[in-house]
PDB file of N, CA, C, O and CB in Angstrom:
ATOM      1  N   MET A   1      44.053 -72.297 -88.238  1.00  0.00           N
ATOM      2  CA  MET A   1      43.748 -71.755 -90.052  1.00  0.00           C
ATOM      3  C   MET A   1      45.364 -71.096 -90.912  1.00  0.00           C
ATOM      4  O   MET A   1      46.508 -70.998 -90.466  1.00  0.00           O
ATOM      5  CB  MET A   1      42.276 -69.941 -89.990  1.00  0.00           C
ATOM      6  N   ARG A   2      44.790 -70.752 -92.263  1.00  0.00           N
ATOM      7  CA  ARG A   2      45.998 -70.625 -92.758  1.00  0.00           C
ATOM      8  C   ARG A   2      46.421 -69.908 -93.775  1.00  0.00           C
ATOM      9  O   ARG A   2      46.280 -70.249 -94.950  1.00  0.00           O
ATOM     10  CB  ARG A   2      46.323 -71.534 -92.964  1.00  0.00           C
ATOM     11  N   GLU A   3      47.015 -68.779 -93.357  1.00  0.00           N
ATOM     12  CA  GLU A   3      46.538 -67.316 -94.491  1.00  0.00           C
ATOM     13  C   GLU A   3      47.236 -67.546 -95.439  1.00  0.00           C
ATOM     14  O   GLU A   3      48.315 -68.134 -95.377  1.00  0.00           O
ATOM     15  CB  GLU A   3      46.850 -65.635 -94.091  1.00  0.00           C
ATOM     16  N   ASN A   4      46.406 -66.861 -97.030  1.00  0.00           N
ATOM     17  CA  ASN A   4      47.561 -67.614 -98.237  1.00  0.00           C
ATOM     18  C   ASN A   4      48.252 -65.762 -98.389  1.00  0.00           C
ATOM     19  O   ASN A   4      47.781 -64.633 -98.249  1.00  0.00           O
ATOM     20  CB  ASN A   4      46.475 -68.659-100.390  1.00  0.00           C
ATOM     21  N   ILE A   5      49.344 -66.253 -98.681  1.00  0.00           N
ATOM     22  CA  ILE A   5      50.536 -65.693 -99.041  1.00  0.00           C
ATOM     23  C   ILE A   5      50.915 -64.852-100.076  1.00  0.00           C
ATOM     24  O   ILE A   5      51.240 -65.587-101.008  1.00  0.00           O
ATOM     25  CB  ILE A   5      51.170 -66.470 -99.147  1.00  0.00           C
ATOM     26  N   ILE A   6      51.029 -63.798-100.363  1.00  0.00           N
ATOM     27  CA  ILE A   6      51.090 -63.769-101.931  1.00  0.00           C
ATOM     28  C   ILE A   6      52.306 -63.100-102.005  1.00  0.00           C
ATOM     29  O   ILE A   6      52.445 -62.278-101.099  1.00  0.00           O
ATOM     30  CB  ILE A   6      49.856 -63.007-102.784  1.00  0.00           C
ATOM     31  N   VAL A   7      53.375 -63.193-102.908  1.00  0.00           N
ATOM     32  CA  VAL A   7      54.843 -63.236-102.859  1.00  0.00           C
ATOM     33  C   VAL A   7      54.525 -62.982-104.411  1.00  0.00           C
ATOM     34  O   VAL A   7      53.929 -63.595-105.297  1.00  0.00           O
ATOM     35  CB  VAL A   7      55.817 -64.716-102.201  1.00  0.00           C
ATOM     36  N   ARG A   8      55.551 -61.197-104.241  1.00  0.00           N
ATOM     37  CA  ARG A   8      56.042 -60.648-105.852  1.00  0.00           C
ATOM     38  C   ARG A   8      57.073 -60.324-105.775  1.00  0.00           C
ATOM     39  O   ARG A   8      57.605 -59.556-104.974  1.00  0.00           O
ATOM     40  CB  ARG A   8      55.435 -59.521-106.571  1.00  0.00           C
ATOM     41  N   LYS A   9      57.513 -60.940-106.701  1.00  0.00           N
ATOM     42  CA  LYS A   9      59.427 -60.650-106.608  1.00  0.00           C
ATOM     43  C   LYS A   9      59.486 -59.967-108.588  1.00  0.00           C
ATOM     44  O   LYS A   9      58.921 -60.175-109.662  1.00  0.00           O
ATOM     45  CB  LYS A   9      60.854 -63.066-106.236  1.00  0.00           C
ATOM     46  N   GLN A  10      60.371 -59.264-108.107  1.00  0.00           N
ATOM     47  CA  GLN A  10      60.988 -58.526-109.865  1.00  0.00           C
ATOM     48  C   GLN A  10      62.474 -58.888-110.071  1.00  0.00           C
ATOM     49  O   GLN A  10      63.345 -58.582-109.256  1.00  0.00           O
ATOM     50  CB  GLN A  10      60.996 -56.462-109.983  1.00  0.00           C
ATOM     51  N   MET A  11      62.686 -59.507-111.124  1.00  0.00           N
ATOM     52  CA  MET A  11      64.358 -59.502-111.207  1.00  0.00           C
ATOM     53  C   MET A  11      64.570 -59.659-112.638  1.00  0.00           C
ATOM     54  O   MET A  11      64.062 -60.319-113.544  1.00  0.00           O
ATOM     55  CB  MET A  11      65.205 -60.798-110.327  1.00  0.00           C
ATOM     56  N   ILE A  12      65.877 -58.477-112.455  1.00  0.00           N
ATOM     57  CA  ILE A  12      66.504 -58.281-113.698  1.00  0.00           C
ATOM     58  C   ILE A  12      67.439 -59.528-114.288  1.00  0.00           C
ATOM     59  O   ILE A  12      68.341 -59.872-113.524  1.00  0.00           O
ATOM     60  CB  ILE A  12      67.324 -57.034-113.523  1.00  0.00           C
ATOM     61  N   ILE A  13      67.350 -60.179-115.428  1.00  0.00           N
ATOM     62  CA  ILE A  13      68.672 -60.913-116.027  1.00  0.00           C
ATOM     63  C   ILE A  13      69.277 -60.038-116.893  1.00  0.00           C
ATOM     64  O   ILE A  13      68.808 -59.084-117.512  1.00  0.00           O
ATOM     65  CB  ILE A  13      68.421 -62.258-116.832  1.00  0.00           C
ATOM     66  N   PHE A  14      71.077 -60.782-116.823  1.00  0.00           N
ATOM     67  CA  PHE A  14      71.875 -60.256-117.558  1.00  0.00           C
ATOM     68  C   PHE A  14      72.392 -61.618-118.274  1.00  0.00           C
ATOM     69  O   PHE A  14      72.370 -62.748-117.786  1.00  0.00           O
ATOM     70  CB  PHE A  14      72.851 -59.333-116.797  1.00  0.00           C
ATOM     71  N   GLY A  15      72.894 -61.204-119.637  1.00  0.00           N
ATOM     72  CA  GLY A  15      73.447 -62.380-120.279  1.00  0.00           C
ATOM     73  C   GLY A  15      72.575 -62.502-121.919  1.00  0.00           C
ATOM     74  O   GLY A  15      71.950 -61.739-122.655  1.00  0.00           O
ATOM     75  N   LYS A  16      72.887 -63.581-121.912  1.00  0.00           N
ATOM     76  CA  LYS A  16      72.390 -64.028-123.524  1.00  0.00           C
ATOM     77  C   LYS A  16      71.060 -64.402-123.190  1.00  0.00           C
ATOM     78  O   LYS A  16      70.850 -65.497-122.668  1.00  0.00           O
ATOM     79  CB  LYS A  16      73.264 -65.426-124.383  1.00  0.00           C
ATOM     80  N   VAL A  17      69.796 -63.302-123.529  1.00  0.00           N
ATOM     81  CA  VAL A  17      68.367 -64.039-122.870  1.00  0.00           C
ATOM     82  C   VAL A  17      68.119 -63.234-124.095  1.00  0.00           C
ATOM     83  O   VAL A  17      67.880 -64.242-124.760  1.00  0.00           O
ATOM     84  CB  VAL A  17      67.473 -63.778-121.057  1.00  0.00           C
ATOM     85  N   GLN A  18      68.012 -62.526-124.731  1.00  0.00           N
ATOM     86  CA  GLN A  18      67.773 -62.360-125.768  1.00  0.00           C
ATOM     87  C   GLN A  18      67.651 -63.216-127.450  1.00  0.00           C
ATOM     88  O   GLN A  18      68.769 -63.654-127.724  1.00  0.00           O
ATOM     89  CB  GLN A  18      68.383 -61.643-125.579  1.00  0.00           C
ATOM     90  N   GLY A  19      66.700 -63.512-128.483  1.00  0.00           N
ATOM     91  CA  GLY A  19      66.870 -64.407-128.976  1.00  0.00           C
ATOM     92  C   GLY A  19      67.673 -65.662-129.249  1.00  0.00           C
ATOM     93  O   GLY A  19      68.589 -65.809-130.059  1.00  0.00           O
ATOM     94  N   CYS A  20      67.029 -66.724-128.226  1.00  0.00           N
ATOM     95  CA  CYS A  20      67.553 -67.776-128.114  1.00  0.00           C
ATOM     96  C   CYS A  20      65.736 -68.397-126.824  1.00  0.00           C
ATOM     97  O   CYS A  20      65.645 -69.318-126.012  1.00  0.00           O
ATOM     98  CB  CYS A  20      69.584 -67.524-127.444  1.00  0.00           C
ATOM     99  N   GLY A  21      64.946 -67.596-127.164  1.00  0.00           N
ATOM    100  CA  GLY A  21      63.468 -67.817-126.202  1.00  0.00           C
ATOM    101  C   GLY A  21      63.062 -68.231-125.050  1.00  0.00           C
ATOM    102  O   GLY A  21      62.205 -69.040-124.692  1.00  0.00           O
ATOM    103  N   PHE A  22      64.309 -67.098-124.158  1.00  0.00           N
ATOM    104  CA  PHE A  22      64.716 -67.201-122.937  1.00  0.00           C
ATOM    105  C   PHE A  22      62.986 -67.092-122.401  1.00  0.00           C
ATOM    106  O   PHE A  22      62.272 -67.994-121.962  1.00  0.00           O
ATOM    107  CB  PHE A  22      65.992 -65.962-122.455  1.00  0.00           C
ATOM    108  N   ARG A  23      62.650 -65.568-122.642  1.00  0.00           N
ATOM    109  CA  ARG A  23      61.028 -65.383-122.734  1.00  0.00           C
ATOM    110  C   ARG A  23      59.854 -66.205-122.786  1.00  0.00           C
ATOM    111  O   ARG A  23      58.854 -66.136-122.070  1.00  0.00           O
ATOM    112  CB  ARG A  23      60.791 -64.847-123.663  1.00  0.00           C
ATOM    113  N   ARG A  24      60.075 -66.889-123.603  1.00  0.00           N
ATOM    114  CA  ARG A  24      58.991 -68.467-123.449  1.00  0.00           C
ATOM    115  C   ARG A  24      59.171 -69.688-122.995  1.00  0.00           C
ATOM    116  O   ARG A  24      58.375 -70.627-122.961  1.00  0.00           O
ATOM    117  CB  ARG A  24      58.585 -69.007-124.543  1.00  0.00           C
ATOM    118  N   ARG A  25      60.147 -69.627-122.685  1.00  0.00           N
ATOM    119  CA  ARG A  25      60.592 -70.562-121.692  1.00  0.00           C
ATOM    120  C   ARG A  25      60.824 -70.461-120.401  1.00  0.00           C
ATOM    121  O   ARG A  25      61.152 -71.348-119.612  1.00  0.00           O
ATOM    122  CB  ARG A  25      61.480 -70.949-121.979  1.00  0.00           C
ATOM    123  N   ILE A  26      60.556 -68.823-120.139  1.00  0.00           N
ATOM    124  CA  ILE A  26      60.266 -68.597-118.453  1.00  0.00           C
ATOM    125  C   ILE A  26      58.600 -68.124-118.417  1.00  0.00           C
ATOM    126  O   ILE A  26      58.302 -67.528-117.383  1.00  0.00           O
ATOM    127  CB  ILE A  26      61.463 -67.093-117.654  1.00  0.00           C
ATOM    128  N   ARG A  27      57.884 -68.246-119.054  1.00  0.00           N
ATOM    129  CA  ARG A  27      56.629 -67.964-119.348  1.00  0.00           C
ATOM    130  C   ARG A  27      55.681 -70.120-119.629  1.00  0.00           C
ATOM    131  O   ARG A  27      54.557 -70.457-119.256  1.00  0.00           O
ATOM    132  CB  ARG A  27      56.844 -66.595-121.097  1.00  0.00           C
ATOM    133  N   ASP A  28      56.491 -70.796-120.189  1.00  0.00           N
ATOM    134  CA  ASP A  28      55.967 -72.101-119.942  1.00  0.00           C
ATOM    135  C   ASP A  28      56.312 -72.473-118.706  1.00  0.00           C
ATOM    136  O   ASP A  28      55.493 -73.147-118.081  1.00  0.00           O
ATOM    137  CB  ASP A  28      56.370 -73.068-120.846  1.00  0.00           C
ATOM    138  N   ILE A  29      57.419 -72.170-118.160  1.00  0.00           N
ATOM    139  CA  ILE A  29      57.604 -72.766-117.137  1.00  0.00           C
ATOM    140  C   ILE A  29      56.932 -72.247-115.551  1.00  0.00           C
ATOM    141  O   ILE A  29      57.241 -72.926-114.572  1.00  0.00           O
ATOM    142  CB  ILE A  29      58.931 -72.814-117.237  1.00  0.00           C
ATOM    143  N   ALA A  30      56.149 -71.206-115.391  1.00  0.00           N
ATOM    144  CA  ALA A  30      55.239 -70.412-114.837  1.00  0.00           C
ATOM    145  C   ALA A  30      54.366 -71.180-115.019  1.00  0.00           C
ATOM    146  O   ALA A  30      53.865 -71.666-114.005  1.00  0.00           O
ATOM    147  CB  ALA A  30      55.029 -69.167-115.236  1.00  0.00           C
ATOM    148  N   ASP A  31      53.778 -71.645-116.484  1.00  0.00           N
ATOM    149  CA  ASP A  31      52.459 -71.853-116.516  1.00  0.00           C
ATOM    150  C   ASP A  31      52.981 -73.059-115.649  1.00  0.00           C
ATOM    151  O   ASP A  31      52.561 -73.095-114.492  1.00  0.00           O
ATOM    152  CB  ASP A  31      51.556 -71.977-117.993  1.00  0.00           C
ATOM    153  N   GLN A  32      53.621 -73.795-115.953  1.00  0.00           N
ATOM    154  CA  GLN A  32      53.478 -75.403-114.654  1.00  0.00           C
ATOM    155  C   GLN A  32      53.322 -74.776-113.424  1.00  0.00           C
ATOM    156  O   GLN A  32      52.501 -75.147-112.586  1.00  0.00           O
ATOM    157  CB  GLN A  32      55.106 -76.640-114.383  1.00  0.00           C
ATOM    158  N   VAL A  33      53.699 -74.313-113.357  1.00  0.00           N
ATOM    159  CA  VAL A  33      53.911 -74.180-111.227  1.00  0.00           C
ATOM    160  C   VAL A  33      53.140 -72.716-111.316  1.00  0.00           C
ATOM    161  O   VAL A  33      53.642 -71.798-110.668  1.00  0.00           O
ATOM    162  CB  VAL A  33      56.273 -73.950-110.210  1.00  0.00           C
ATOM    163  N   GLY A  34      52.067 -72.483-112.006  1.00  0.00           N
ATOM    164  CA  GLY A  34      50.965 -71.351-111.086  1.00  0.00           C
ATOM    165  C   GLY A  34      51.104 -69.983-110.941  1.00  0.00           C
ATOM    166  O   GLY A  34      50.271 -69.186-110.511  1.00  0.00           O
ATOM    167  N   VAL A  35      52.946 -69.649-111.590  1.00  0.00           N
ATOM    168  CA  VAL A  35      52.908 -68.301-111.225  1.00  0.00           C
ATOM    169  C   VAL A  35      52.483 -67.839-112.643  1.00  0.00           C
ATOM    170  O   VAL A  35      52.406 -68.192-113.820  1.00  0.00           O
ATOM    171  CB  VAL A  35      54.327 -67.663-110.575  1.00  0.00           C
ATOM    172  N   ALA A  36      52.210 -66.616-111.596  1.00  0.00           N
ATOM    173  CA  ALA A  36      51.461 -65.270-112.676  1.00  0.00           C
ATOM    174  C   ALA A  36      52.571 -64.360-113.360  1.00  0.00           C
ATOM    175  O   ALA A  36      53.683 -64.846-113.154  1.00  0.00           O
ATOM    176  CB  ALA A  36      50.399 -64.000-111.651  1.00  0.00           C
ATOM    177  N   GLY A  37      52.610 -63.376-113.991  1.00  0.00           N
ATOM    178  CA  GLY A  37      53.302 -61.993-114.043  1.00  0.00           C
ATOM    179  C   GLY A  37      53.831 -61.702-115.528  1.00  0.00           C
ATOM    180  O   GLY A  37      53.019 -61.793-116.449  1.00  0.00           O
ATOM    181  N   TRP A  38      54.795 -61.450-115.722  1.00  0.00           N
ATOM    182  CA  TRP A  38      55.495 -61.005-117.285  1.00  0.00           C
ATOM    183  C   TRP A  38      57.029 -61.283-117.398  1.00  0.00           C
ATOM    184  O   TRP A  38      57.866 -61.594-116.550  1.00  0.00           O
ATOM    185  CB  TRP A  38      55.347 -59.250-117.602  1.00  0.00           C
ATOM    186  N   VAL A  39      57.106 -61.048-118.836  1.00  0.00           N
ATOM    187  CA  VAL A  39      58.613 -61.163-118.957  1.00  0.00           C
ATOM    188  C   VAL A  39      58.463 -59.977-119.696  1.00  0.00           C
ATOM    189  O   VAL A  39      57.320 -59.718-120.074  1.00  0.00           O
ATOM    190  CB  VAL A  39      59.418 -62.531-119.658  1.00  0.00           C
ATOM    191  N   ARG A  40      59.700 -58.919-120.089  1.00  0.00           N
ATOM    192  CA  ARG A  40      59.928 -58.361-120.589  1.00  0.00           C
ATOM    193  C   ARG A  40      61.643 -58.148-121.344  1.00  0.00           C
ATOM    194  O   ARG A  40      62.518 -58.393-120.513  1.00  0.00           O
ATOM    195  CB  ARG A  40      59.314 -57.759-119.934  1.00  0.00           C
ATOM    196  N   ASN A  41      62.123 -57.793-122.573  1.00  0.00           N
ATOM    197  CA  ASN A  41      63.020 -56.997-123.068  1.00  0.00           C
ATOM    198  C   ASN A  41      63.314 -56.099-122.358  1.00  0.00           C
ATOM    199  O   ASN A  41      62.393 -55.757-121.615  1.00  0.00           O
ATOM    200  CB  ASN A  41      62.782 -56.574-124.066  1.00  0.00           C
ATOM    201  N   ASN A  42      64.366 -55.465-122.243  1.00  0.00           N
ATOM    202  CA  ASN A  42      65.036 -54.079-121.936  1.00  0.00           C
ATOM    203  C   ASN A  42      65.957 -54.057-122.648  1.00  0.00           C
ATOM    204  O   ASN A  42      66.582 -54.990-123.152  1.00  0.00           O
ATOM    205  CB  ASN A  42      65.497 -53.746-120.642  1.00  0.00           C
ATOM    206  N   GLN A  43      66.180 -52.223-122.779  1.00  0.00           N
ATOM    207  CA  GLN A  43      67.381 -52.255-124.430  1.00  0.00           C
ATOM    208  C   GLN A  43      68.325 -52.486-123.908  1.00  0.00           C
ATOM    209  O   GLN A  43      69.304 -52.659-124.634  1.00  0.00           O
ATOM    210  CB  GLN A  43      67.784 -50.876-125.506  1.00  0.00           C
ATOM    211  N   ASP A  44      68.497 -52.596-122.514  1.00  0.00           N
ATOM    212  CA  ASP A  44      70.077 -52.909-122.888  1.00  0.00           C
ATOM    213  C   ASP A  44      70.727 -54.243-123.087  1.00  0.00           C
ATOM    214  O   ASP A  44      71.910 -54.525-122.896  1.00  0.00           O
ATOM    215  CB  ASP A  44      70.878 -52.408-121.881  1.00  0.00           C
ATOM    216  N   ASN A  45      69.666 -55.093-123.543  1.00  0.00           N
ATOM    217  CA  ASN A  45      69.718 -56.450-124.068  1.00  0.00           C
ATOM    218  C   ASN A  45      69.849 -57.577-122.390  1.00  0.00           C
ATOM    219  O   ASN A  45      70.222 -58.750-122.384  1.00  0.00           O
ATOM    220  CB  ASN A  45      71.349 -56.520-125.343  1.00  0.00           C
ATOM    221  N   SER A  46      69.436 -56.793-121.202  1.00  0.00           N
ATOM    222  CA  SER A  46      68.377 -57.934-120.345  1.00  0.00           C
ATOM    223  C   SER A  46      67.282 -58.091-120.308  1.00  0.00           C
ATOM    224  O   SER A  46      66.749 -57.778-121.373  1.00  0.00           O
ATOM    225  CB  SER A  46      68.314 -57.972-119.247  1.00  0.00           C
ATOM    226  N   VAL A  47      66.566 -58.471-119.510  1.00  0.00           N
ATOM    227  CA  VAL A  47      65.088 -59.354-119.525  1.00  0.00           C
ATOM    228  C   VAL A  47      65.173 -59.157-117.857  1.00  0.00           C
ATOM    229  O   VAL A  47      66.006 -59.553-117.041  1.00  0.00           O
ATOM    230  CB  VAL A  47      65.060 -61.397-120.310  1.00  0.00           C
ATOM    231  N   THR A  48      63.508 -58.094-117.662  1.00  0.00           N
ATOM    232  CA  THR A  48      63.140 -57.851-116.858  1.00  0.00           C
ATOM    233  C   THR A  48      61.820 -58.722-116.338  1.00  0.00           C
ATOM    234  O   THR A  48      60.865 -58.644-117.111  1.00  0.00           O
ATOM    235  CB  THR A  48      63.162 -56.735-117.056  1.00  0.00           C
ATOM    236  N   VAL A  49      61.656 -59.375-115.391  1.00  0.00           N
ATOM    237  CA  VAL A  49      60.415 -60.843-115.351  1.00  0.00           C
ATOM    238  C   VAL A  49      60.225 -60.044-113.711  1.00  0.00           C
ATOM    239  O   VAL A  49      60.930 -59.523-112.846  1.00  0.00           O
ATOM    240  CB  VAL A  49      61.235 -63.290-115.475  1.00  0.00           C
ATOM    241  N   GLU A  50      58.935 -60.326-113.955  1.00  0.00           N
ATOM    242  CA  GLU A  50      58.087 -60.022-112.249  1.00  0.00           C
ATOM    243  C   GLU A  50      56.571 -61.034-112.151  1.00  0.00           C
ATOM    244  O   GLU A  50      55.608 -61.299-112.871  1.00  0.00           O
ATOM    245  CB  GLU A  50      57.402 -57.843-112.104  1.00  0.00           C
ATOM    246  N   MET A  51      57.079 -61.369-110.791  1.00  0.00           N
ATOM    247  CA  MET A  51      55.996 -63.291-111.149  1.00  0.00           C
ATOM    248  C   MET A  51      55.520 -62.379-109.683  1.00  0.00           C
ATOM    249  O   MET A  51      55.878 -61.326-109.154  1.00  0.00           O
ATOM    250  CB  MET A  51      57.090 -65.902-111.036  1.00  0.00           C
ATOM    251  N   GLN A  52      54.430 -63.541-109.378  1.00  0.00           N
ATOM    252  CA  GLN A  52      53.333 -63.452-108.287  1.00  0.00           C
ATOM    253  C   GLN A  52      52.823 -64.315-107.762  1.00  0.00           C
ATOM    254  O   GLN A  52      51.962 -64.097-106.909  1.00  0.00           O
ATOM    255  CB  GLN A  52      52.409 -62.947-108.530  1.00  0.00           C
TER     256      GLN A  52
END
């Protein structure tokens, strides 16, 4: 019998990630592969991604 294993990861991404459609692209990829989570812009121009 195989157990379901849930993995949750959080990443903070730096670089040119705001104003270029980065959050939308991450959401589209997550939808394609069945990953749940959220993405948000931070005040220091980084983006936080949490996925499960």
